[in-house]
C-alpha positions in Angstrom: 20.7 9.6 -7.3 19.8 8.1 -10.8 18.6 10.0 -12.9 15.9 9.1 -14.9 15.5 6.5 -17.4 17.1 8.2 -20.9 14.6 5.5 -23.0 11.7 7.7 -20.8 13.3 11.3 -21.4 13.8 10.7 -25.4 10.7 10.4 -25.5 8.8 14.3 -27.5 7.5 14.2 -23.6 6.8 18.4 -24.0 6.5 18.5 -27.7 3.0 16.6 -26.6 2.2 18.0 -23.5 2.4 21.3 -25.5 0.2 19.9 -28.1 -2.1 18.7 -25.4 -2.7 21.0 -23.3 -2.9 24.3 -26.1 -5.4 22.4 -28.1 -8.0 21.4 -24.2 -7.0 25.4 -23.6 -7.9 26.0 -27.3 -11.2 24.3 -26.8 -12.1 26.1 -23.8 -10.9 24.0 -21.3 -11.1 25.7 -17.1 -8.5 23.5 -16.2 -6.2 20.3 -17.7 -3.4 17.9 -17.2 -1.5 16.4 -18.7 0.7 12.7 -17.8 2.4 10.4 -20.0 3.6 7.2 -18.5 5.6 4.3 -19.0 5.2 1.5 -16.4 7.6 -1.7 -16.7 7.4 -4.8 -15.0 8.1 -8.4 -14.6 6.9 -11.1 -12.7 9.0 -14.5 -12.1 7.2 -17.9 -10.2 9.1 -20.4 -9.3 7.3 -23.7 -7.9 9.3 -26.3 -5.9 12.7 -24.2 -6.9 11.5 -24.9 -10.8 10.5 -21.6 -13.2 6.5 -21.8 -13.7 6.3 -18.1 -14.9 8.3 -15.6 -16.4 6.4 -12.5 -17.1 7.3 -8.8 -18.6 5.5 -6.1 -19.4 5.7 -2.7 -20.7 2.4 -0.4 -20.8 3.3 3.0 -22.2 0.3 6.1 -23.3 -0.6 8.8 -22.4 -3.5 11.0 -20.9 -5.6 14.3 -20.5 -8.2 15.2 -18.3 -10.1 18.6 -18.4 -12.7 20.1 -16.5 -15.4 22.1 -18.9 -17.8 23.9 -17.8 -17.6 22.3 -14.3 -17.2 18.9 -15.5 -14.6 15.9 -15.5 -13.9 15.2 -19.4 -10.5 12.0 -19.8 -9.2 10.2 -22.4 -6.3 8.3 -22.8 -4.5 6.9 -25.9 -0.6 5.4 -27.3 -0.3 7.4 -30.4 2.6 9.5 -28.9 2.9 11.9 -31.7 1.7 15.7 -30.8 -1.2 15.1 -33.6 -2.2 12.5 -31.3 -1.8 13.8 -28.1 -4.2 17.1 -29.4 -7.0 14.4 -30.1 -6.5 12.6 -27.0 -7.4 16.6 -25.2 -10.5 16.9 -28.2 -11.8 13.6 -27.1 -11.8 14.9 -22.8 -13.5 18.3 -24.1 -15.9 15.9 -25.9 -16.8 14.0 -22.9 -16.6 16.6 -20.5 -19.5 17.9 -22.8 -21.3 14.7 -22.8 -21.6 14.7 -19.1 -22.5 17.6 -18.6 -25.7 16.8 -19.2 -25.8 14.4 -16.2 -23.5 16.6 -13.9 -24.8 17.8 -10.7 -21.8 18.9 -9.1 -19.4 21.8 -10.7 -16.1 20.9 -10.1 -14.1 23.1 -8.2 -10.6 21.9 -7.6 -8.4 23.0 -4.9 -5.8 25.4 -4.9 -2.3 24.4 -5.1 0.9 26.9 -6.6 2.7 25.7 -9.8 5.9 24.4 -9.1 7.3 25.2 -12.2 10.0 22.0 -13.7 11.2 20.0 -11.3 12.5 16.0 -11.4 12.6 13.3 -8.6 14.0 10.0 -8.7 13.1 7.4 -5.7 15.4 6.2 -3.3 17.0 2.6 -4.6 20.6 1.6 -4.7 20.5 -1.1 -8.3 17.7 -1.0 -11.2 16.4 -4.7 -11.0 15.9 -4.4 -14.3 19.8 -4.0 -14.9 20.0 -7.8 -13.2 19.8 -10.5 -15.4 16.6 -12.4 -15.4 18.9 -15.8 -15.4 20.5 -14.2 -12.3 16.9 -13.2 -10.4 15.8 -16.6 -11.1 18.5 -18.7 -9.7 18.8 -16.4 -6.6 15.2 -17.8 -6.1 15.6 -21.4 -6.8 18.8 -21.4 -5.0 16.5 -20.0 -2.1 14.1 -23.0 -2.5 16.3 -25.5 -2.7 17.5 -25.3 0.5 14.1 -25.4 2.2 13.0 -28.8 0.1 16.8 -30.0 1.4 14.5 -29.8 5.0 12.7 -32.8 5.8 10.0 -31.0 7.2 9.4 -28.7 3.9 7.2 -30.5 1.0 7.3 -27.4 -1.0 8.2 -24.2 -2.1 6.6 -21.5 -3.7 8.7 -18.9 -4.9 7.8 -15.3 -6.7 9.7 -11.9 -7.5 7.8 -9.0 -8.7 9.2 -5.7 -9.6 8.7 -2.9 -10.8 9.6 0.5 -12.4 7.1 3.1 -12.3 7.9 6.7 -15.0 5.8 9.5 -15.4 5.5 13.1 -16.7 3.2 15.4 -16.1 2.5 18.8 -17.5 -0.7 21.1 -16.6 -2.0 24.5 -17.9 -1.0 25.9 -14.8 3.2 25.7 -15.2 3.6 22.6 -13.3 5.8 20.0 -14.8 7.5 16.8 -13.3 9.6 14.3 -14.6 9.4 11.3 -11.7 11.1 7.5 -11.3 10.4 5.0 -9.1 11.6 1.4 -8.0 9.7 -1.2 -6.1 10.1 -5.1 -5.9 8.6 -7.8 -3.5 9.9 -11.1 -3.0 8.1 -14.5 -1.4 8.9 -17.5 -0.2 5.8 -20.0 0.7 7.1 -23.1 2.5 4.4 -26.0 2.8 4.7 -29.0 4.8 2.3 -32.4 5.3 1.5 -34.6 7.7 -0.9 -37.4 8.3 -3.2 -35.7 6.2 -2.6 -32.6 7.9 -0.8 -29.6 5.9 -0.3 -26.0 6.5 2.3 -23.1 5.8 5.1 -20.5 6.4 5.9 -17.4 4.2 8.8 -15.3 4.4 8.1 -12.0 6.4 9.8 -9.7 4.2 7.8 -6.4 3.0 7.5 -4.8 -0.3 10.0 -2.1 -0.3 10.3 1.2 -2.7 14.0 -0.1 -3.0 16.0 -2.2 -6.0 17.1 -5.6 -5.9 19.7 -4.6 -3.1 16.7 -5.7 -1.3 17.7 -9.0 -2.0 21.3 -9.3 -1.5 21.0 -9.1 2.1 22.2 -6.0 2.5 18.8 -3.9 4.2 16.6 -7.5 5.2 18.2 -10.9 6.9 17.3 -13.2 4.3 19.5 -16.0 5.3 18.5 -15.3 8.9 14.5 -16.1 7.8 15.4 -19.0 5.8 17.2 -20.9 7.9 14.0 -20.1 10.4 11.4 -21.4 8.5 11.6 -24.6 8.7 11.5 -25.7 12.2 8.5 -22.4 12.2 7.0 -24.9 9.7 6.9 -27.8 11.5 6.4 -26.0 15.0 3.0 -25.0 14.1 1.8 -28.1 11.9 2.2 -29.9 15.8 0.9 -26.6 17.2 -2.4 -27.0 19.4 -5.4 -25.1 18.6 -5.9 -22.2 20.8 -8.9 -21.6 22.8 -11.6 -19.2 22.3 -11.7 -16.2 24.5 -10.8 -13.0 25.8 -6.5 -12.4 25.2 -4.3 -9.6 26.0 -2.5 -9.2 22.1 0.9 -8.5 21.2 1.3 -7.9 17.4 4.0 -7.7 15.7 4.7 -4.7 12.5 4.1 -8.2 10.5 0.5 -8.3 11.1 -0.4 -5.2 12.7 0.6 -2.6 9.0 -2.4 -4.7 7.3 -5.2 -3.8 10.2 -4.0 -0.5 10.4 -3.9 -0.1 6.4 -8.4 -1.6 6.3 -9.2 0.1 9.4 -7.4 3.4 9.2 -5.8 4.0 6.0 -9.2 2.9 4.3 -11.2 4.3 6.8 -9.3 7.8 7.0 -10.2 8.1 2.5 -12.4 12.1 2.6 -14.1 10.9 -0.7 -15.0 7.3 0.8 -16.0 8.9 3.9 -18.5 11.4 1.4 -19.6 8.4 0.0 -17.9 9.5 -3.6 -16.3 5.8 -3.0 -19.0 3.5 -2.0 -18.8 0.8 -5.6 -15.2 -0.6 -4.0 -15.1 -1.6 -0.7 -17.5 0.8 0.5 -17.8 4.3 2.4 -16.2 4.8 5.6 -17.8 5.0 10.0 -14.8 7.9 10.1 -17.7 10.7 8.7 -16.7 14.4 9.2 -19.0 15.2 11.7 -16.5 13.3 13.6 -13.4 14.7 12.6 -11.7 16.6 15.6 -13.7 14.4 18.6 -13.9 10.7 17.9 -11.6 9.0 20.0 -10.5 6.3 17.5 -7.6 4.7 20.3 -5.9 5.3 23.1 -3.8 8.5 23.9 -0.5 6.4 22.9 -2.3 6.2 19.5 -0.7 9.0 16.9 -0.9 7.9 13.1 0.1 10.0 10.4 0.0 9.9 6.2 2.8 10.4 4.1 4.0 9.9 0.9 7.3 11.4 1.8 8.8 8.4 3.7 11.9 7.0 2.4 11.4 4.2 0.4 7.5 3.7 1.1 5.5 2.3 -1.7 3.4 5.4 -1.6 6.2 8.0 -1.9 6.3 10.0 -5.1 7.9 13.9 -5.4 4.5 15.1 -6.8 1.1 13.7 -6.5 -0.6 13.0 -10.2 -2.6 16.4 -10.1 0.9 18.3 -9.3 0.5 18.5 -6.2 3.7 18.6 -4.6 3.7 15.5 -1.3 3.5 15.9 2.1 3.4 15.0 5.6 0.2 15.1 8.0 -1.7 13.8 11.1 -4.7 11.6 11.0 -4.9 9.8 14.6 -3.3 12.5 17.7 -2.5 11.5 21.3 -6.0 8.9 19.6 -8.3 11.7 18.9 -9.1 11.6 15.1 -7.8 15.0 12.8 -7.3 14.6 9.8 -8.1 12.6 6.0 -6.4 12.1 2.8 -7.5 13.9 0.1 -7.0 15.1 -3.6 -7.8 18.6 -4.8 -11.2 18.3 -5.9 -11.7 16.6 -2.4 -10.4 19.0 -0.2 -12.3 21.7 -2.6 -15.4 19.4 -0.9 -14.8 20.3 2.6 -12.8 23.8 2.3 -10.1 22.6 2.7 -7.1 25.4 1.9 -4.9 22.6 0.0 -5.1 18.8 -1.2 -2.2 17.1 0.6 -1.0 15.2 -2.5 -3.4 11.8 -3.1 -4.1 11.8 -6.1 -3.0 8.8 -7.7 -3.2 6.7 -11.4 -2.4 3.1 -12.3 -1.8 3.8 -15.9 -2.1 6.2 -18.3 -5.1 5.0 -19.5 -6.7 5.1 -15.6 -7.9 8.8 -14.4 -6.4 9.8 -10.9 -8.6 9.0 -8.0 -8.0 9.6 -4.3 -5.9 7.3 -3.1 -3.8 5.8 0.4 -0.9 8.1 1.6 1.7 5.9 3.6 -0.8 5.8 6.9 1.8 5.1 9.7 1.1 4.4 13.5 4.4 5.9 15.0 6.4 4.6 17.8 7.2 5.9 21.3 11.1 7.5 21.0 11.9 5.6 24.3 9.1 2.8 23.9 10.3 -1.4 24.4 11.0 -4.0 22.2 8.9 -6.8 21.5 10.2 -8.6 24.2 9.2 -6.1 27.1 5.7 -6.2 25.5 5.4 -9.4 26.0 7.1 -9.6 29.0 4.2 -7.5 30.4 1.2 -10.0 29.4 0.2 -13.3 31.9 -2.1 -14.7 29.3 -1.8 -13.7 26.0 -1.2 -14.3 22.2 1.6 -12.8 20.1 0.9 -12.9 16.7 3.4 -12.5 13.7 2.8 -12.0 10.0 -0.4 -11.6 8.0 -2.5 -13.6 6.0 -6.3 -13.6 5.6 -8.9 -11.0 6.6 -12.2 -9.7 6.7 -14.0 -6.2 6.9 -17.5 -4.3 7.2 -18.1 -1.8 4.6 -18.1 0.6 6.7 -14.3 0.3 8.0 -15.5 -0.9 11.3 -16.5 -4.6 12.5 -13.0 -6.7 11.6 -11.0 -9.7 11.9 -7.7 -11.1 10.9 -6.3 -13.8 10.7 -1.8 -14.1 10.4 1.0 -16.0 10.4 1.7 -17.9 13.1 0.9 -17.1 17.0 2.9 -18.0 20.2 1.2 -19.1 23.5 2.1 -16.2 25.9 2.0 -17.0 29.6 3.7 -15.3 32.3 5.4 -12.4 30.5 7.1 -15.5 27.8 6.2 -17.1 24.9 5.5 -20.9 25.6 4.9 -22.1 22.2 2.7 -21.6 19.0 -1.0 -21.9 18.8 -3.1 -22.9 15.6 -5.8 -21.3 13.8 -6.3 -17.9 15.2 -8.5 -14.6 14.5 -8.6 -11.6 16.0 -11.5 -9.4 16.1 -13.1 -6.2 17.2 -14.9 -3.1 16.1 -12.0 -0.4 14.9 -12.8 1.7 18.1 -12.4 -0.8 20.4 -9.3 -2.2 19.0 -7.6 0.7 18.5 -8.9 2.1 22.1 -7.8 -1.2 24.0 -3.7 -0.1 23.0 -2.0 0.2 25.8 1.5 0.5 24.5 3.1 1.1 21.2 6.6 -0.3 20.8 10.6 2.1 20.0 11.8 2.9 16.8 14.1 -0.7 17.2 10.5 -2.4 16.5 9.5 0.1 13.5 8.9 -2.2 9.8 7.4 -0.4 6.8 5.1 -3.2 5.9 2.9 -3.0 2.9 1.3 -4.6 -0.1 1.7 -3.7 -4.2 -2.0 -4.5 -4.5 -4.2 -1.8 -3.0 -7.3 -2.1 -4.8 -10.0 1.2 -5.3 -12.2 2.7 -7.9 -14.7 1.6 -10.4 -13.3 0.6 -12.5 -10.8 -1.2 -10.5 -7.5 0.4 -10.1 -4.8 -1.4 -8.2 -1.8 1.4 -6.0 1.6 0.1 -3.8 1.1 1.6 -0.2 3.3 0.9 3.1 2.2 1.2 6.0 4.8 1.6 9.0 4.4 0.5 12.6 5.8 -0.3 15.9 4.7 -3.9 18.2 1.8 -2.9 19.9 0.5 -4.3 23.2 -3.4 -4.4 23.4 -5.2 -5.6 26.1 -8.9 -7.3 26.0 -8.9 -8.8 22.6 -11.3 -11.3 21.6 -9.9 -14.2 19.7 -11.4 -17.1 17.8 -11.1 -20.1 16.7 -11.3 -20.5 12.9 -11.7 -23.8 13.1 -15.0 -23.5 15.4 -15.5 -20.7 13.8 -16.4 -22.5 10.2 -17.7 -25.3 12.0 -15.5 -27.8 11.9 
């Protein structure tokens, strides 16, 4: 395990927290918590092996959140002195005093034991910020030139995003946490143009809670993926357009993670289900009256929320309310059995404890309830992808994510993908184009006949899940095996667009 960066621990963390929390207590706050964050990020983008963007950012600040007379107050600042921290606490209490006039619901927080002083560091091998930027650019450029050397590829876009997040948290109850996590996301996208038509093919490597080792081939077969990409792209460009209709569908983890995110992950956020989140992408059909009774999916559907999964993008030791993170059930044997919660939302429903889903994307943001690593569990002795495909007479195999659409209740949706294969008599029979699958959430998951075994399980995800107003972004992973669905409606996207 790595040590917390010394340039972060050299900041006067405890002195700032003591000043802020002491001032909040003196002003009568019933609850107060303090965060100091440093978020380092680097973005590299290349087009046709030439550097277009190299952006380094370093965001440092502190914030104080209080409950005073049953009302939230929040303030943030960048003055990293005890006097500055105390002023931010005063401002947070002032915000609570002003907001009390319009507050109709007293804020109560679900209990959480004090954890004392804790340190947590995510699982990674090589800090990407210790690798010279020139070396990273050279790697991306070399990969791009390799693709461009193939006459079937006309253009290549390459990118690398990396983040190191440091957080210090303290509250009046006595929890003090210092945490560090690292994440990376690397993508190459090939473009082919032939006879007035064009198409793209993107690498499938997901974003991960790892370090630079992710780009070295130790944990992902970059050589194999890059070698296969030109032929896959050429085949896609020449593929026939799909005939719309009802098909059996085998969905690869590289596509299914996004369907999980949109139709399960967001739908089972309790603040959304209660109507407290509506401005950004709506509420949820999975309302509390359905908990324990709704058949969300078939018997083989088991979904967990987990903020402890190794290398997960939403994985952390303690959330932004000082709650020790956990794993918990969301769907069990197809039945809807659990929500994701933070302390305030958990208390509204009488829960004994939050399951640790509070997160703020910067010191300047107030923590809100955010998604855990929501994952579909594999069958312990389940089939491989080839065996799933062998059980289909007429179907489509879907690989890689692309565009999607879902309604404001997280119920009606359609998804496309990177590439699609026709399945005939249990075998792949070439690529198809212009494919989207459409369903309601419960119809789709109830049509799931089989999930693959652990050998098919992949942890996918995204850096940029959006929520809240003002909007915040959060990283989140979704693990899933391959899965077989029966009788899914397949659309032809060209015909749907009137072409």
